[in-house]
N, CA, C and O of each residue as an XYZ file, in Angstrom:
788
protein
N     100.476    155.279    147.203
C      99.730    156.470    147.596
C     100.196    156.944    148.982
O     100.308    158.143    149.237
N     100.466    155.966    149.880
C     100.918    156.299    151.219
C     102.309    156.918    151.168
O     102.608    157.869    151.889
N     103.154    156.360    150.300
C     104.520    156.890    150.163
C     104.498    158.306    149.592
O     105.279    159.168    149.996
N     103.609    158.520    148.668
C     103.503    159.852    148.056
C     103.099    160.881    149.107
O     103.616    161.998    149.103
N     102.185    160.522    150.004
C     101.760    161.442    151.064
C     102.908    161.721    152.024
O     103.121    162.860    152.441
N     103.650    160.663    152.372
C     104.790    160.828    153.262
C     105.850    161.729    152.636
O     106.407    162.614    153.285
N     106.107    161.478    151.368
C     107.064    162.292    150.632
C     106.624    163.756    150.615
O     107.450    164.652    150.793
N     105.366    163.998    150.410
C     104.843    165.372    150.396
C     105.009    166.063    151.736
O     105.336    167.248    151.794
N     104.779    165.311    152.833
C     104.913    165.891    154.172
C     106.364    166.272    154.451
O     106.641    167.356    154.965
N     107.287    165.374    154.110
C     108.701    165.665    154.356
C     109.185    166.848    153.509
O     109.936    167.701    153.981
N     108.755    166.878    152.291
C     109.141    167.986    151.415
C     108.608    169.307    151.959
O     109.304    170.321    151.915
N     107.395    169.302    152.464
C     106.812    170.515    153.035
C     107.585    170.945    154.284
O     107.811    172.134    154.508
N     107.991    169.952    155.099
C     108.758    170.285    156.309
C     110.101    170.882    155.938
O     110.557    171.848    156.549
N     110.732    170.294    154.925
C     112.031    170.812    154.487
C     111.909    172.239    153.968
O     112.689    173.124    154.322
N     110.906    172.434    153.117
C     110.729    173.764    152.549
C     110.335    174.787    153.616
O     110.677    175.966    153.517
N     109.615    174.321    154.633
C     109.237    175.230    155.723
C     110.461    175.584    156.569
O     110.548    176.697    157.089
N     111.408    174.653    156.713
C     112.608    174.912    157.499
C     113.611    175.765    156.740
O     114.378    176.498    157.364
N     113.630    175.697    155.450
C     114.578    176.448    154.634
C     114.414    177.958    154.809
O     115.412    178.649    155.015
N     113.197    178.495    154.734
C     113.077    179.942    154.968
C     113.478    180.343    156.393
O     113.971    181.450    156.607
N     113.271    179.458    157.356
C     113.675    179.788    158.729
C     115.192    179.888    158.820
O     115.752    180.753    159.493
N     115.833    178.955    158.104
C     117.304    178.977    158.135
C     117.810    180.280    157.512
O     118.740    180.908    158.017
N     117.174    180.669    156.403
C     117.591    181.925    155.760
C     117.301    183.111    156.671
O     118.103    184.039    156.776
N     116.128    183.069    157.338
C     115.771    184.155    158.249
C     116.724    184.168    159.439
O     117.097    185.231    159.936
N     117.105    183.001    159.880
C     118.018    182.912    161.027
C     119.383    183.472    160.658
O     120.016    184.142    161.475
N     119.844    183.209    159.449
C     121.137    183.738    159.023
C     121.085    185.262    158.969
O     122.051    185.936    159.327
N     119.990    185.784    158.535
C     119.868    187.243    158.487
C     119.889    187.813    159.903
O     120.514    188.838    160.174
N     119.187    187.117    160.794
C     119.170    187.590    162.184
C     120.576    187.535    162.786
O     120.955    188.394    163.582
N     121.321    186.542    162.405
C     122.674    186.399    162.943
C     123.573    187.529    162.453
O     124.380    188.088    163.196
N     123.401    187.834    161.194
C     124.233    188.908    160.664
C     123.877    190.222    161.335
O     124.736    191.054    161.626
N     122.611    190.377    161.565
C     122.189    191.616    162.200
C     122.670    191.661    163.657
O     123.177    192.676    164.135
N     122.502    190.588    164.307
C     122.863    190.591    165.723
C     124.373    190.501    165.894
O     124.911    191.061    166.850
N     125.048    189.836    165.024
C     126.502    189.721    165.089
C     126.944    188.862    166.249
O     128.125    188.922    166.589
N     126.104    188.067    166.888
C     126.422    187.276    168.044
C     126.546    185.794    167.716
O     126.669    184.966    168.619
N     126.515    185.466    166.469
C     126.519    184.059    166.025
C     127.894    183.474    166.316
O     128.916    184.124    166.098
N     127.907    182.278    166.794
C     129.165    181.600    167.064
C     129.402    180.541    166.033
O     128.475    180.151    165.323
N     130.593    180.075    165.931
C     130.962    179.069    164.933
C     130.302    177.746    165.238
O     129.943    177.015    164.315
N     130.126    177.409    166.526
C     129.523    176.123    166.891
C     128.064    176.057    166.437
O     127.611    175.021    165.950
N     127.356    177.123    166.592
C     125.958    177.135    166.154
C     125.875    177.007    164.649
O     124.980    176.356    164.110
N     126.831    177.645    163.978
C     126.848    177.514    162.525
C     127.073    176.063    162.105
O     126.456    175.569    161.162
N     127.949    175.410    162.809
C     128.239    174.013    162.470
C     126.988    173.163    162.702
O     126.650    172.313    161.877
N     126.290    173.395    163.843
C     125.084    172.611    164.136
C     123.990    172.888    163.109
O     123.227    171.995    162.742
N     123.929    174.075    162.674
C     122.905    174.386    161.667
C     123.245    173.701    160.354
O     122.358    173.153    159.700
N     124.498    173.719    159.960
C     124.907    173.055    158.724
C     124.674    171.555    158.854
O     124.183    170.918    157.922
N     125.021    170.992    160.004
C     124.807    169.545    160.230
C     123.317    169.241    160.217
O     122.884    168.269    159.598
N     122.538    170.061    160.891
C     121.078    169.877    160.900
C     120.534    169.947    159.474
O     119.711    169.128    159.065
N     121.014    170.948    158.724
C     120.550    171.076    157.336
C     120.975    169.873    156.515
O     120.197    169.389    155.694
N     122.184    169.380    156.713
C     122.681    168.229    155.954
C     121.878    166.987    156.307
O     121.555    166.197    155.420
N     121.548    166.795    157.584
C     120.727    165.633    157.991
C     119.347    165.716    157.357
O     118.821    164.741    156.820
N     118.790    166.896    157.436
C     117.447    167.084    156.857
C     117.492    166.878    155.355
O     116.629    166.199    154.799
N     118.491    167.458    154.683
C     118.603    167.296    153.229
C     118.875    165.846    152.883
O     118.346    165.353    151.886
N     119.691    165.133    153.678
C     119.972    163.713    153.436
C     118.720    162.876    153.589
O     118.453    161.987    152.780
N     117.932    163.171    154.661
C     116.684    162.407    154.879
C     115.703    162.629    153.737
O     115.084    161.691    153.235
N     115.574    163.892    153.335
C     114.664    164.206    152.216
C     115.176    163.557    150.942
O     114.393    162.994    150.176
N     116.501    163.630    150.701
C     117.083    163.010    149.512
C     116.876    161.508    149.513
O     116.529    160.914    148.492
N     117.102    160.874    150.727
C     116.902    159.434    150.838
C     115.458    159.059    150.515
O     115.212    158.119    149.760
N     114.501    159.795    151.089
C     113.079    159.504    150.833
C     112.725    159.722    149.361
O     111.937    158.982    148.772
N     113.331    160.758    148.791
C     113.057    161.011    147.368
C     113.571    159.850    146.536
O     112.857    159.337    145.675
N     114.815    159.431    146.790
C     115.413    158.332    146.015
C     114.630    157.043    146.261
O     114.341    156.295    145.327
N     114.283    156.788    147.545
C     113.592    155.549    147.884
C     112.192    155.505    147.279
O     111.782    154.467    146.759
N     111.465    156.592    147.335
C     110.069    156.603    146.885
C     109.900    157.031    145.439
O     108.960    156.598    144.772
N     110.775    157.853    144.957
C     110.595    158.368    143.589
C     110.775    157.266    142.560
O     110.032    157.218    141.581
N     111.750    156.375    142.758
C     111.995    155.300    141.793
C     110.763    154.415    141.606
O     110.287    154.260    140.481
N     110.231    153.824    142.704
C     109.031    152.992    142.546
C     107.822    153.783    142.035
O     107.012    153.282    141.256
N     107.725    155.060    142.508
C     106.596    155.870    142.041
C     106.659    156.070    140.530
O     105.682    155.848    139.815
N     107.837    156.497    140.061
C     107.957    156.738    138.623
C     107.909    155.433    137.824
O     107.429    155.417    136.691
N     108.407    154.336    138.413
C     108.327    153.036    137.733
C     106.860    152.613    137.613
O     106.422    152.149    136.561
N     106.108    152.781    138.706
C     104.684    152.428    138.671
C     103.937    153.318    137.685
O     103.061    152.862    136.951
N     104.297    154.583    137.686
C     103.641    155.523    136.765
C     103.988    155.163    135.327
O     103.118    155.191    134.456
N     105.250    154.824    135.069
C     105.665    154.422    133.713
C     104.933    153.144    133.287
O     104.479    153.029    132.148
N     104.824    152.182    134.220
C     104.132    150.931    133.924
C     102.656    151.209    133.595
O     102.100    150.640    132.655
N     102.039    152.088    134.383
C     100.629    152.420    134.136
C     100.461    153.108    132.788
O      99.508    152.835    132.058
N     101.390    153.999    132.461
C     101.332    154.688    131.159
C     101.496    153.683    130.027
O     100.790    153.756    129.020
N     102.440    152.728    130.191
C     102.640    151.695    129.156
C     101.372    150.854    128.985
O     100.948    150.563    127.866
N     100.769    150.466    130.138
C      99.534    149.674    130.067
C      98.425    150.439    129.346
O      97.705    149.885    128.515
N      98.303    151.731    129.684
C      97.277    152.543    129.022
C      97.578    152.706    127.539
O      96.663    152.747    126.716
N      98.874    152.801    127.193
C      99.234    152.891    125.769
C      98.894    151.585    125.049
O      98.419    151.604    123.913
N      99.141    150.447    125.714
C      98.803    149.146    125.116
C      97.290    149.026    124.951
O      96.802    148.570    123.916
N      96.552    149.441    125.986
C      95.095    149.411    125.884
C      94.603    150.330    124.768
O      93.690    149.987    124.018
N      95.228    151.505    124.673
C      94.862    152.436    123.603
C      95.146    151.841    122.229
O      94.348    151.987    121.303
N      96.286    151.173    122.104
C      96.638    150.521    120.834
C      95.642    149.408    120.511
O      95.205    149.264    119.370
N      95.288    148.622    121.535
C      94.291    147.560    121.330
C      92.949    148.148    120.898
O      92.291    147.629    119.996
N      92.553    149.248    121.561
C      91.282    149.895    121.203
C      91.348    150.444    119.781
O      90.375    150.351    119.032
N      92.508    151.023    119.403
C      92.652    151.538    118.037
C      92.557    150.404    117.024
O      91.890    150.536    115.999
N      93.230    149.280    117.314
C      93.178    148.150    116.388
C      91.763    147.581    116.278
O      91.322    147.199    115.194
N      91.062    147.529    117.403
C      89.668    147.044    117.380
C      88.789    147.985    116.565
O      87.934    147.542    115.798
N      89.007    149.294    116.738
C      88.238    150.269    115.960
C      88.548    150.138    114.476
O      87.648    150.218    113.641
N      89.827    149.935    114.147
C      90.192    149.749    112.733
C      89.580    148.471    112.177
O      89.137    148.437    111.028
N      89.555    147.405    113.004
C      88.959    146.144    112.556
C      87.460    146.328    112.293
O      86.926    145.853    111.290
N      86.798    147.027    113.217
C      85.356    147.273    113.024
C      85.106    148.140    111.797
O      84.167    147.899    111.037
N      85.957    149.159    111.607
C      85.807    150.027    110.425
C      86.025    149.222    109.150
O      85.316    149.415    108.162
N      87.007    148.318    109.171
C      87.249    147.471    107.993
C      86.060    146.554    107.745
O      85.684    146.317    106.597
N      85.464    146.033    108.823
C      84.287    145.167    108.687
C      83.112    145.948    108.099
O      82.395    145.448    107.231
N      82.924    147.176    108.580
C      81.849    148.022    108.038
C      82.111    148.321    106.562
O      81.195    148.263    105.742
N      83.364    148.642    106.226
C      83.709    148.896    104.819
C      83.455    147.665    103.963
O      82.951    147.770    102.845
N      83.806    146.493    104.497
C      83.581    145.245    103.745
C      82.087    145.010    103.540
O      81.653    144.622    102.455
N      81.313    145.246    104.584
C      79.861    145.058    104.455
C      79.274    146.060    103.464
O      78.400    145.723    102.665
N      79.769    147.298    103.529
C      79.264    148.293    102.584
C      79.631    147.918    101.158
O      78.846    148.122    100.233
N      80.836    147.364    100.981
C      81.256    146.948     99.642
C      80.385    145.795     99.148
O      80.066    145.713     97.962
N      80.002    144.901    100.070
C      79.173    143.758     99.687
C      77.689    144.090     99.679
O      76.871    143.265     99.270
N      77.335    145.286    100.127
C      75.936    145.656    100.234
C      75.240    145.621     98.881
O      74.122    145.118     98.768
N      75.897    146.154     97.856
C      75.298    146.168     96.519
C      75.062    144.739     96.032
O      74.025    144.434     95.442
N      76.029    143.879     96.286
C      75.878    142.471     95.885
C      74.741    141.819     96.654
O      73.949    141.070     96.081
N      74.657    142.102     97.950
C      73.585    141.532     98.761
C      72.227    142.046     98.303
O      71.259    141.287     98.248
N      72.154    143.339     97.971
C      70.889    143.906     97.490
C      70.491    143.246     96.176
O      69.324    142.905     95.980
N      71.454    143.064     95.276
C      71.157    142.402     93.997
C      70.690    140.969     94.249
O      69.756    140.493     93.605
N      71.344    140.284     95.188
C      70.930    138.921     95.527
C      69.523    138.883     96.096
O      68.729    138.009     95.749
N      69.215    139.837     96.976
C      67.874    139.898     97.559
C      66.827    140.196     96.491
O      65.732    139.635     96.515
N      67.168    141.087     95.549
C      66.225    141.386     94.467
C      65.983    140.153     93.612
O      64.846    139.854     93.249
N      67.073    139.426     93.286
C      66.923    138.221     92.455
C      66.093    137.175     93.201
O      65.229    136.526     92.611
N      66.357    137.016     94.485
C      65.588    136.051     95.274
C      64.123    136.461     95.348
O      63.230    135.620     95.239
N      63.880    137.756     95.535
C      62.504    138.261     95.581
C      61.803    138.026     94.245
O      60.641    137.621     94.206
N      62.523    138.284     93.146
C      61.952    138.061     91.810
C      61.612    136.582     91.626
O      60.554    136.236     91.100
N      62.532    135.713     92.069
C      62.309    134.269     91.929
C      61.090    133.843     92.756
O      60.254    133.069     92.288
N      60.997    134.357     93.990
C      59.843    134.035     94.833
C      58.554    134.536     94.216
O      57.528    133.859     94.277
N      58.601    135.730     93.617
C      57.412    136.278     92.957
C      57.007    135.390     91.790
O      55.825    135.104     91.601
N      57.991    134.954     91.005
C      57.678    134.078     89.870
C      57.099    132.751     90.355
O      56.145    132.234     89.774
N      57.677    132.207     91.418
C      57.130    130.958     91.973
C      55.701    131.163     92.462
O      54.833    130.317     92.249
N      55.467    132.301     93.121
C      54.122    132.586     93.630
C      53.130    132.743     92.478
O      52.006    132.245     92.543
N      53.559    133.440     91.423
C      52.678    133.613     90.250
C      52.372    132.251     89.632
O      51.227    131.971     89.280
N      53.399    131.399     89.499
C      53.202    130.057     88.920
C      52.280    129.222     89.803
O      51.413    128.504     89.305
N      52.474    129.321     91.115
C      51.610    128.582     92.042
C      50.164    129.071     91.947
O      49.231    128.268     91.955
N      49.987    130.381     91.857
C      48.636    130.942     91.708
C      48.014    130.512     90.378
O      46.820    130.220     90.310
N      48.840    130.474     89.313
C      48.329    130.047     88.009
C      47.877    128.592     88.076
O      46.818    128.237     87.557
N      48.690    127.750     88.722
C      48.323    126.341     88.851
C      47.072    126.176     89.709
O      46.195    125.370     89.397
N      47.001    126.940     90.780
C      45.818    126.866     91.639
C      44.575    127.327     90.876
O      43.512    126.714     90.972
N      44.726    128.417     90.115
C      43.598    128.912     89.329
C      43.178    127.882     88.290
O      41.987    127.647     88.088
N      44.172    127.261     87.622
C      43.851    126.243     86.619
C      43.137    125.060     87.269
O      42.185    124.524     86.704
N      43.593    124.652     88.455
C      42.949    123.540     89.162
C      41.520    123.904     89.552
O      40.602    123.096     89.410
N      41.341    125.134     90.046
C      39.992    125.585     90.413
C      39.083    125.641     89.188
O      37.919    125.247     89.252
N      39.622    126.131     88.075
C      38.813    126.199     86.842
C      38.454    124.793     86.366
O      37.340    124.565     85.895
N      39.400    123.841     86.485
C      39.114    122.455     86.094
C      38.023    121.877     86.991
O      37.136    121.170     86.512
N      38.086    122.175     88.293
C      37.044    121.709     89.209
C      35.689    122.298     88.838
O      34.672    121.606     88.787
N      35.716    123.611     88.582
C      34.454    124.280     88.224
C      33.902    123.692     86.932
O      32.700    123.449     86.822
N      34.772    123.461     85.954
C      34.328    122.900     84.686
C      33.786    121.487     84.897
O      32.749    121.133     84.336
N      34.483    120.671     85.707
C      34.009    119.309     85.973
C      32.658    119.347     86.676
O      31.757    118.576     86.347
N      32.521    120.262     87.661
C      31.229    120.399     88.358
C      30.143    120.855     87.392
O      29.015    120.364     87.440
N      30.485    121.795     86.518
C      29.499    122.278     85.545
C      29.079    121.149     84.607
O      27.894    121.003     84.304
N      30.056    120.339     84.138
C      29.729    119.217     83.257
C      28.851    118.207     83.970
O      27.906    117.678     83.384
N      29.164    117.933     85.254
C      28.328    117.008     86.021
C      26.914    117.555     86.177
O      25.928    116.828     86.056
N      26.841    118.879     86.454
C      25.518    119.483     86.588
C      24.764    119.439     85.265
O      23.554    119.217     85.242
N      25.486    119.652     84.159
C      24.835    119.597     82.837
C      24.330    118.185     82.565
O      23.210    117.995     82.092
N      25.186    117.180     82.875
C      24.778    115.777     82.665
C      23.565    115.461     83.542
O      22.601    114.847     83.084
N      23.624    115.890     84.813
C      22.504    115.640     85.723
C      21.246    116.352     85.239
O      20.148    115.796     85.262
N      21.435    117.614     84.794
C      20.266    118.353     84.280
C      19.719    117.679     83.024
O      18.507    117.625     82.819
N      20.638    117.154     82.170
C      20.186    116.436     80.963
C      19.386    115.188     81.318
O      18.340    114.918     80.729
N      19.899    114.424     82.299
C      19.187    113.222     82.739
C      17.821    113.593     83.296
O      16.814    112.952     82.994
N      17.805    114.646     84.119
C      16.541    115.083     84.695
C      15.581    115.535     83.597
O      14.391    115.222     83.621
N      16.125    116.278     82.636
C      15.269    116.756     81.534
C      14.742    115.578     80.721
O      13.573    115.562     80.338
N      15.618    114.573     80.452
C      15.149    113.397     79.703
C      14.078    112.641     80.477
O      13.077    112.198     79.913
N      14.312    112.502     81.806
C      13.315    111.807     82.634
C      11.996    112.569     82.613
O      10.920    111.982     82.496
N      12.106    113.899     82.729
C      10.887    114.739     82.680
C      10.195    114.603     81.316
O       8.972    114.524     81.210
N      11.047    114.581     80.277
C      10.490    114.456     78.921
C       9.801    113.111     78.733
O       8.726    113.025     78.140
N      10.446    112.051     79.255
C       9.830    110.717     79.158
C       8.519    110.670     79.924
O       7.514    110.139     79.451
N       8.560    111.251     81.140
C       7.324    111.261     81.947
C       6.227    112.040     81.235
O       5.071    111.620     81.182
N       6.628    113.204     80.679
C       5.647    114.030     79.982
C       5.118    113.304     78.736
O       3.926    113.331     78.430
N       6.071    112.645     78.021
C       5.648    111.891     76.829
C       4.721    110.749     77.228
O       3.742    110.473     76.535
N       5.031    110.073     78.360
C       4.165    108.980     78.812
C       2.795    109.507     79.191
O       1.777    108.889     78.882
N       2.771    110.669     79.871
C       1.484    111.269     80.234
C       0.684    111.626     78.982
O      -0.526    111.409     78.906
N       1.400    112.180     78.007
C       0.725    112.528     76.748
C       0.201    111.262     76.040
O      -0.908    111.243     75.506
N       1.033    110.210     76.053
C       0.614    108.963     75.393
C      -0.588    108.358     76.094
O      -1.526    107.880     75.456
N      -0.542    108.389     77.419
C      -1.672    107.847     78.185
C      -2.919    108.675     77.922
O      -4.007    108.146     77.695
N      -2.729    109.993     77.958
C      -3.880    110.866     77.693
C      -4.445    110.644     76.298
O      -5.661    110.624     76.108
N      -3.551    110.477     75.320
C      -3.995    110.241     73.935
C      -4.695    108.887     73.812
O      -5.717    108.759     73.138
N      -4.125    107.884     74.476
C      -4.735    106.555     74.436
C      -6.094    106.591     75.101
O      -7.049    105.977     74.624
N      -6.177    107.320     76.215
C      -7.458    107.433     76.917
C      -8.505    108.101     76.035
O      -9.661    107.680     76.004
N      -8.094    109.146     75.317
C      -9.050    109.830     74.418
C      -9.504    108.908     73.283
O     -10.673    108.877     72.897
N      -8.532    108.164     72.772
C      -8.897    107.246     71.672
C      -9.867    106.174     72.167
O     -10.849    105.823     71.512
N      -9.536    105.675     73.365
C     -10.415    104.628     73.900
C     -11.794    105.212     74.156
O     -12.786    104.543     73.870
N     -11.899    106.373     74.656
C     -13.198    106.987     74.951
C     -13.980    107.265     73.668
O     -15.200    107.109     73.615
N     -13.254    107.675     72.654
C     -13.974    107.938     71.391
C     -14.450    106.635     70.741
O     -15.479    106.610     70.066
N     -13.702    105.571     70.949
C     -14.097    104.295     70.353
C     -15.025    103.499     71.255
O     -15.688    102.563     70.808
N     -15.066    103.857     72.465
C     -15.868    103.098     73.406
C     -17.337    103.497     73.261
O     -17.707    104.666     73.365
N     -18.123    102.511     73.025
C     -19.574    102.724     73.001
C     -20.214    101.649     73.865
O     -19.491    100.907     74.530
N     -21.487    101.536     73.883
C     -22.185    100.603     74.762
C     -21.914     99.163     74.344
O     -21.736     98.311     75.215
N     -21.875     98.860     73.075
C     -21.641     97.495     72.592
C     -20.231     97.051     72.948
O     -20.035     95.911     73.368
N     -19.245     97.931     72.790
C     -17.856     97.585     73.073
C     -17.678     97.371     74.563
O     -16.913     96.503     74.982
N     -18.377     98.153     75.362
C     -18.288     97.992     76.798
C     -18.887     96.645     77.204
O     -18.331     95.946     78.051
N     -19.977     96.297     76.623
C     -20.622     95.034     76.965
C     -19.728     93.861     76.558
O     -19.627     92.871     77.283
N     -19.076     93.977     75.388
C     -18.212     92.895     74.915
C     -16.998     92.772     75.845
O     -16.568     91.658     76.145
N     -16.463     93.851     76.286
C     -15.317     93.810     77.172
C     -15.693     93.228     78.532
O     -14.960     92.402     79.076
N     -16.817     93.647     79.079
C     -17.262     93.153     80.370
C     -17.563     91.665     80.250
O     -17.228     90.879     81.135
N     -18.191     91.294     79.156
C     -18.519     89.874     78.945
C     -17.248     89.044     78.850
O     -17.178     87.963     79.434
N     -16.236     89.526     78.123
C     -14.976     88.795     77.990
C     -14.281     88.688     79.333
O     -13.638     87.678     79.619
N     -14.400     89.699     80.145
C     -13.758     89.683     81.438
C     -14.440     88.666     82.342
O     -13.769     87.911     83.045
N     -15.756     88.643     82.325
C     -16.525     87.713     83.158
C     -16.246     86.280     82.687
O     -16.080     85.375     83.505
N     -16.198     86.085     81.396
C     -15.935     84.746     80.848
C     -14.551     84.275     81.285
O     -14.355     83.101     81.600
N     -13.665     85.130     81.300
C     -12.287     84.792     81.710
C     -12.261     84.454     83.189
O     -11.506     83.572     83.599
N     -13.038     85.108     83.974
C     -13.098     84.797     85.397
C     -13.747     83.436     85.639
O     -13.368     82.725     86.571
N     -14.715     83.072     84.813
C     -15.428     81.813     84.976
C     -14.599     80.627     84.497
O     -14.795     79.513     84.984
N     -13.726     80.823     83.604
C     -12.940     79.721     83.050
C     -11.884     79.286     84.057
O     -11.434     80.075     84.887
N     -11.484     77.973     83.966
C     -10.463     77.516     84.891
C      -9.160     78.286     84.670
O      -8.929     78.834     83.592
N      -8.338     78.320     85.669
C      -7.125     79.129     85.569
C      -6.182     78.650     84.498
O      -5.445     79.471     83.951
N      -6.153     77.387     84.162
C      -5.246     76.900     83.156
C      -5.572     77.399     81.776
O      -4.668     77.571     80.959
N      -6.849     77.640     81.482
C      -7.289     78.011     80.148
C      -7.291     79.526     79.956
O      -7.543     79.990     78.844
N      -7.022     80.305     80.991
C      -7.030     81.780     80.872
C      -5.898     82.252     80.038
O      -4.803     81.696     80.115
N      -6.117     83.265     79.238
C      -5.090     83.870     78.401
C      -4.568     85.087     79.136
O      -5.331     85.929     79.613
N      -3.286     85.157     79.214
C      -2.669     86.303     79.916
C      -2.102     87.238     78.913
O      -1.536     88.268     79.280
C-alpha cells in the first residue's frame, strides 16, 4: 500500500512536469533564444525523471501485480471451495428429499405399529379390569349369599323359637306348670350325682 502511494506521487510529479516541458518548448520557439546547452539539460533532466519513474514502476509494479494475482488466485480458490460446498449441500438436500418418501412411509408404519401396540395394551388392560370387576362382583355375590343365608337362618330360628313358644303356651296349663316346677325342685334337692342332664 505504501509503495502504491509512492508510485502514485512520482507518476503525478512526472505528469505534472511533462506539460511544463511542452509549454517550455513552445516558449522557446516563440522566444527563439533557446540554446543547445539548455536543450541538452532538459533532455537529460527528462531522461533522469523518466528513468526514475520507469525504475519505480518496474520495482513496484512486479510485486504489486504478483500480490494482486496471488490474491485473485486465493479468491478463486475460495470461490471454488464455496461452490463445491454449495454443491455438496445441494446434493445432501436432494438425497434427503429422495429419502423423504421412504422416511415418511417408515414413520407411518412405525406410527401404525405403535397404535396397534397401544390398542392391544388397552384391550389387555380393559380385560384385566373386567376380570377384576367380575371377581369383585363374584366375591360380593358370595358375601351377599352368606349374609342372606345367615339372615335366613336367624329368621328361621326366630320363627322356630316363636312357634315353639306358642306351642308351649298353648299346651301349658296350671297342672303342667306345677309338674315342671315340682320336677325342677326335686332335681335341685337330689344329690348332684343322681341329677339327669
